[in-house]
KOLRO-10805 format. One record per residue (C-alpha): residue in one letter; chain; x, y, z. Coordinates in nm, 4 decimals. Example, Ala and Ser with C-alpha at 12.3 -4.5 7.8 and 13.67 -1.06 7.14 Angstrom:
@residuo A; cadena A; px 1.2300; py -0.4500; pz 0.7800 $
@residuo S; cadena A; px 1.3670; py -0.1060; pz 0.7140 $
END
This chain:
@residuo M; cadena A; px -0.0051; py 0.0144; pz 0.0048 $
@residuo S; cadena A; px 0.1218; py 0.3551; pz -0.0875 $
@residuo I; cadena A; px 0.2398; py 0.5826; pz 0.2010 $
@residuo W; cadena A; px 0.0340; py 0.8477; pz 0.0471 $
@residuo L; cadena A; px -0.2885; py 0.6290; pz 0.0588 $
@residuo V; cadena A; px -0.2054; py 0.5686; pz 0.4300 $
@residuo L; cadena A; px -0.1565; py 0.9561; pz 0.4764 $
@residuo G; cadena A; px -0.4897; py 1.0131; pz 0.2923 $
@residuo L; cadena A; px -0.6714; py 0.7712; pz 0.5259 $
@residuo A; cadena A; px -0.4949; py 0.9150; pz 0.8309 $
@residuo V; cadena A; px -0.6248; py 1.2598; pz 0.7590 $
@residuo L; cadena A; px -0.9714; py 1.1594; pz 0.7525 $
@residuo P; cadena A; px -1.0156; py 1.1175; pz 1.1341 $
@residuo A; cadena A; px -0.8462; py 1.4513; pz 1.1810 $
@residuo L; cadena A; px -1.0823; py 1.6181; pz 0.9198 $
@residuo G; cadena A; px -1.3767; py 1.4549; pz 1.1169 $
@residuo N; cadena A; px -1.2418; py 1.5952; pz 1.4401 $
@residuo F; cadena A; px -1.2024; py 1.9326; pz 1.2764 $
@residuo A; cadena A; px -1.5574; py 1.9310; pz 1.1341 $
@residuo G; cadena A; px -1.6934; py 1.8712; pz 1.4732 $
@residuo G; cadena A; px -1.5035; py 2.1296; pz 1.6279 $
@residuo L; cadena A; px -1.6396; py 2.3741; pz 1.3467 $
@residuo M; cadena A; px -1.9963; py 2.2686; pz 1.4362 $
@residuo A; cadena A; px -1.9115; py 2.3689; pz 1.8038 $
@residuo E; cadena A; px -1.7974; py 2.7095; pz 1.6950 $
@residuo F; cadena A; px -2.1357; py 2.7898; pz 1.5348 $
@residuo L; cadena A; px -2.3725; py 2.6116; pz 1.7558 $
@residuo N; cadena A; px -2.4962; py 2.6616; pz 2.0961 $
@residuo T; cadena A; px -2.3720; py 2.3892; pz 2.3009 $
@residuo P; cadena A; px -2.6032; py 2.3151; pz 2.6162 $
@residuo K; cadena A; px -2.4697; py 2.0442; pz 2.8653 $
@residuo R; cadena A; px -2.7252; py 1.7883; pz 2.7104 $
@residuo R; cadena A; px -2.6080; py 1.8185; pz 2.3680 $
@residuo L; cadena A; px -2.2328; py 1.7856; pz 2.4841 $
@residuo N; cadena A; px -2.3222; py 1.4799; pz 2.6867 $
@residuo R; cadena A; px -2.4880; py 1.3201; pz 2.3868 $
@residuo A; cadena A; px -2.1930; py 1.3910; pz 2.1632 $
@residuo L; cadena A; px -1.9596; py 1.2187; pz 2.4070 $
@residuo H; cadena A; px -2.1959; py 0.9232; pz 2.4410 $
@residuo A; cadena A; px -2.2202; py 0.8938; pz 2.0622 $
@residuo A; cadena A; px -1.8441; py 0.9064; pz 2.0215 $
@residuo A; cadena A; px -1.7948; py 0.6475; pz 2.2856 $
@residuo G; cadena A; px -2.0653; py 0.4150; pz 2.1450 $
@residuo I; cadena A; px -1.8859; py 0.4346; pz 1.7848 $
@residuo V; cadena A; px -1.5469; py 0.3689; pz 1.9251 $
@residuo I; cadena A; px -1.6837; py 0.0620; pz 2.1122 $
@residuo A; cadena A; px -1.8565; py -0.0615; pz 1.7989 $
@residuo V; cadena A; px -1.5297; py -0.0151; pz 1.5993 $
@residuo V; cadena A; px -1.3064; py -0.2100; pz 1.8334 $
@residuo S; cadena A; px -1.5495; py -0.4774; pz 1.9024 $
@residuo V; cadena A; px -1.6302; py -0.5456; pz 1.5355 $
@residuo E; cadena A; px -1.3110; py -0.4643; pz 1.3436 $
@residuo I; cadena A; px -1.0210; py -0.4709; pz 1.5926 $
@residuo L; cadena A; px -1.0827; py -0.7465; pz 1.8634 $
@residuo P; cadena A; px -1.1742; py -1.0208; pz 1.6241 $
@residuo E; cadena A; px -0.8433; py -0.9743; pz 1.4274 $
@residuo A; cadena A; px -0.6363; py -0.9048; pz 1.7300 $
@residuo L; cadena A; px -0.7787; py -1.2103; pz 1.8957 $
@residuo A; cadena A; px -0.6961; py -1.4207; pz 1.5801 $
@residuo R; cadena A; px -0.3444; py -1.3215; pz 1.5908 $
@residuo I; cadena A; px -0.2495; py -1.2370; pz 1.9794 $
@residuo S; cadena A; px -0.2960; py -1.4122; pz 2.2723 $
@residuo P; cadena A; px -0.5927; py -1.2701; pz 2.4782 $
@residuo G; cadena A; px -0.3437; py -1.2311; pz 2.7791 $
@residuo I; cadena A; px -0.1417; py -0.9784; pz 2.5834 $
@residuo I; cadena A; px -0.4731; py -0.8004; pz 2.4855 $
@residuo A; cadena A; px -0.5642; py -0.7798; pz 2.8427 $
@residuo L; cadena A; px -0.2436; py -0.6402; pz 2.9300 $
@residuo A; cadena A; px -0.2447; py -0.3758; pz 2.6874 $
@residuo F; cadena A; px -0.5950; py -0.2765; pz 2.8137 $
@residuo A; cadena A; px -0.4668; py -0.2516; pz 3.1562 $
@residuo L; cadena A; px -0.1413; py -0.0593; pz 3.0491 $
@residuo G; cadena A; px -0.3830; py 0.1945; pz 2.8806 $
@residuo G; cadena A; px -0.5886; py 0.2349; pz 3.1771 $
@residuo L; cadena A; px -0.2702; py 0.2855; pz 3.3907 $
@residuo A; cadena A; px -0.1427; py 0.5429; pz 3.1528 $
@residuo Y; cadena A; px -0.4864; py 0.7440; pz 3.1616 $
@residuo I; cadena A; px -0.4577; py 0.7362; pz 3.5432 $
@residuo A; cadena A; px -0.0934; py 0.8567; pz 3.5292 $
@residuo I; cadena A; px -0.1756; py 1.1352; pz 3.2808 $
@residuo G; cadena A; px -0.4893; py 1.2397; pz 3.5216 $
@residuo S; cadena A; px -0.2761; py 1.2523; pz 3.8233 $
@residuo V; cadena A; px -0.0164; py 1.4753; pz 3.6370 $
@residuo V; cadena A; px -0.2721; py 1.7009; pz 3.5207 $
@residuo E; cadena A; px -0.4725; py 1.7069; pz 3.8546 $
@residuo K; cadena A; px -0.1448; py 1.8122; pz 4.0349 $
@residuo L; cadena A; px -0.0746; py 2.0895; pz 3.7730 $
@residuo Q; cadena A; px -0.4307; py 2.2170; pz 3.8279 $
@residuo T; cadena A; px -0.3934; py 2.2458; pz 4.1957 $
@residuo G; cadena A; px -0.0572; py 2.3939; pz 4.1465 $
@residuo S; cadena A; px -0.1925; py 2.6677; pz 3.9256 $
@residuo Q; cadena A; px -0.3289; py 2.9729; pz 4.0848 $
@residuo S; cadena A; px -0.6444; py 3.0164; pz 3.8959 $
@residuo G; cadena A; px -0.6845; py 2.6366; pz 3.7891 $
@residuo S; cadena A; px -0.7438; py 2.8099; pz 3.4327 $
@residuo G; cadena A; px -0.8794; py 2.5316; pz 3.2214 $
@residuo M; cadena A; px -0.6434; py 2.2449; pz 3.3277 $
@residuo G; cadena A; px -0.9455; py 2.0160; pz 3.2756 $
@residuo M; cadena A; px -0.9626; py 2.1403; pz 2.9133 $
@residuo W; cadena A; px -0.5930; py 2.0321; pz 2.8699 $
@residuo M; cadena A; px -0.6992; py 1.6788; pz 3.0068 $
@residuo I; cadena A; px -0.9564; py 1.6701; pz 2.7438 $
@residuo Y; cadena A; px -0.6915; py 1.7920; pz 2.4814 $
@residuo I; cadena A; px -0.4460; py 1.5237; pz 2.5852 $
@residuo A; cadena A; px -0.7136; py 1.2495; pz 2.5953 $
@residuo E; cadena A; px -0.8084; py 1.3700; pz 2.2304 $
@residuo S; cadena A; px -0.4577; py 1.3736; pz 2.1094 $
@residuo V; cadena A; px -0.4127; py 1.0159; pz 2.2437 $
@residuo D; cadena A; px -0.7182; py 0.8917; pz 2.0790 $
@residuo L; cadena A; px -0.6095; py 1.0345; pz 1.7423 $
@residuo L; cadena A; px -0.2660; py 0.8819; pz 1.7945 $
@residuo S; cadena A; px -0.4351; py 0.5489; pz 1.8420 $
@residuo D; cadena A; px -0.6377; py 0.6103; pz 1.5290 $
@residuo G; cadena A; px -0.3207; py 0.6572; pz 1.3339 $
@residuo V; cadena A; px -0.1707; py 0.3410; pz 1.4789 $
@residuo L; cadena A; px -0.4855; py 0.1495; pz 1.3817 $
@residuo I; cadena A; px -0.5030; py 0.2935; pz 1.0185 $
@residuo G; cadena A; px -0.1414; py 0.2379; pz 0.9564 $
@residuo T; cadena A; px -0.1365; py -0.1218; pz 1.0973 $
@residuo G; cadena A; px -0.4688; py -0.1802; pz 0.9366 $
@residuo S; cadena A; px -0.3029; py -0.0809; pz 0.6100 $
@residuo V; cadena A; px -0.0642; py -0.3784; pz 0.6486 $
@residuo V; cadena A; px -0.3433; py -0.6220; pz 0.6655 $
@residuo S; cadena A; px -0.5496; py -0.4781; pz 0.3799 $
@residuo V; cadena A; px -0.6773; py -0.1525; pz 0.2120 $
@residuo S; cadena A; px -1.0269; py -0.2451; pz 0.2975 $
@residuo M; cadena A; px -0.9456; py -0.2818; pz 0.6681 $
@residuo A; cadena A; px -0.7567; py 0.0485; pz 0.6696 $
@residuo L; cadena A; px -1.0527; py 0.2159; pz 0.4914 $
@residuo V; cadena A; px -1.3205; py 0.0801; pz 0.7220 $
@residuo L; cadena A; px -1.1040; py 0.1772; pz 1.0480 $
@residuo A; cadena A; px -1.0502; py 0.5306; pz 0.8986 $
@residuo V; cadena A; px -1.4279; py 0.5940; pz 0.8132 $
@residuo G; cadena A; px -1.5297; py 0.4318; pz 1.1510 $
@residuo Q; cadena A; px -1.2895; py 0.6726; pz 1.3313 $
@residuo V; cadena A; px -1.4092; py 0.9605; pz 1.1370 $
@residuo L; cadena A; px -1.7722; py 0.8751; pz 1.2693 $
@residuo A; cadena A; px -1.6353; py 0.8814; pz 1.6221 $
@residuo D; cadena A; px -1.4144; py 1.1823; pz 1.5655 $
@residuo V; cadena A; px -1.6910; py 1.4338; pz 1.4679 $
@residuo P; cadena A; px -1.8600; py 1.4237; pz 1.8272 $
@residuo E; cadena A; px -1.5267; py 1.4137; pz 1.9889 $
@residuo G; cadena A; px -1.4004; py 1.7279; pz 1.8041 $
@residuo Y; cadena A; px -1.7369; py 1.8853; pz 1.8850 $
@residuo S; cadena A; px -1.7054; py 1.8265; pz 2.2558 $
@residuo T; cadena A; px -1.3512; py 1.9138; pz 2.2824 $
@residuo V; cadena A; px -1.3957; py 2.2509; pz 2.1128 $
@residuo A; cadena A; px -1.7201; py 2.3167; pz 2.3137 $
@residuo N; cadena A; px -1.5386; py 2.2664; pz 2.6298 $
@residuo M; cadena A; px -1.2672; py 2.4951; pz 2.5180 $
@residuo K; cadena A; px -1.5133; py 2.7512; pz 2.4161 $
@residuo D; cadena A; px -1.6965; py 2.6977; pz 2.7611 $
@residuo K; cadena A; px -1.3578; py 2.7799; pz 2.9270 $
@residuo G; cadena A; px -1.3105; py 3.1122; pz 2.7390 $
@residuo V; cadena A; px -1.0300; py 2.9927; pz 2.5140 $
@residuo P; cadena A; px -1.0130; py 3.2602; pz 2.2341 $
@residuo R; cadena A; px -1.1473; py 3.1294; pz 1.8878 $
@residuo S; cadena A; px -0.8166; py 3.1576; pz 1.7071 $
@residuo R; cadena A; px -0.6534; py 2.9300; pz 1.9771 $
@residuo R; cadena A; px -0.9462; py 2.6811; pz 1.9609 $
@residuo L; cadena A; px -0.9182; py 2.6711; pz 1.5761 $
@residuo L; cadena A; px -0.5298; py 2.6231; pz 1.6062 $
@residuo L; cadena A; px -0.5505; py 2.3622; pz 1.8572 $
@residuo S; cadena A; px -0.8168; py 2.1846; pz 1.6681 $
@residuo V; cadena A; px -0.5919; py 2.1733; pz 1.3559 $
@residuo S; cadena A; px -0.3141; py 2.0395; pz 1.5569 $
@residuo F; cadena A; px -0.4903; py 1.7303; pz 1.6151 $
@residuo A; cadena A; px -0.3756; py 1.6184; pz 1.2580 $
@residuo I; cadena A; px -0.0210; py 1.5636; pz 1.4015 $
@residuo P; cadena A; px -0.0816; py 1.2769; pz 1.6205 $
@residuo V; cadena A; px -0.2998; py 1.0872; pz 1.3743 $
@residuo V; cadena A; px -0.0814; py 1.1420; pz 1.0635 $
@residuo G; cadena A; px 0.2455; py 1.0817; pz 1.2619 $
@residuo A; cadena A; px 0.1317; py 0.7497; pz 1.4111 $
@residuo A; cadena A; px -0.0026; py 0.6288; pz 1.0920 $
@residuo I; cadena A; px 0.3406; py 0.7013; pz 0.9240 $
@residuo I; cadena A; px 0.5112; py 0.5193; pz 1.1989 $
@residuo A; cadena A; px 0.2812; py 0.2138; pz 1.2060 $
END
């Protein structure tokens, strides 16, 4: 598979995320809508993992290694949360550190999207395409909720847009490496 095709597929989740962020820029975001967007994103991610990724992984890797990977991911999340919490309590105003935790979580999610697309492309073009499209569906509500949260925290629009564009870096970088 061509590296250009992999890059093209990797850009799709970033574009989905950016599209969701643009929707948050121009729509009013009540808490209920934000909650629904987060639930939609979680449901789509669970569907993609359970239908496309786990069956392939279980066919090739021991279930113990998969369980270890999930456990390590959970521990990494707890560690990152602890660091952000310490930074938040150490800052005088607590200015939006929760927003930064969301930004970090979204960056890690897009990094994993890039790994999925890059490794999926080794298996087949059709798998990489299904993974990329599935991630786009999840990344639209994720981008929406991330930018809506930044907007709620008073982050200026130019900075929100720049941060939203920066989400292309982890997904494309990970796809290239994978």
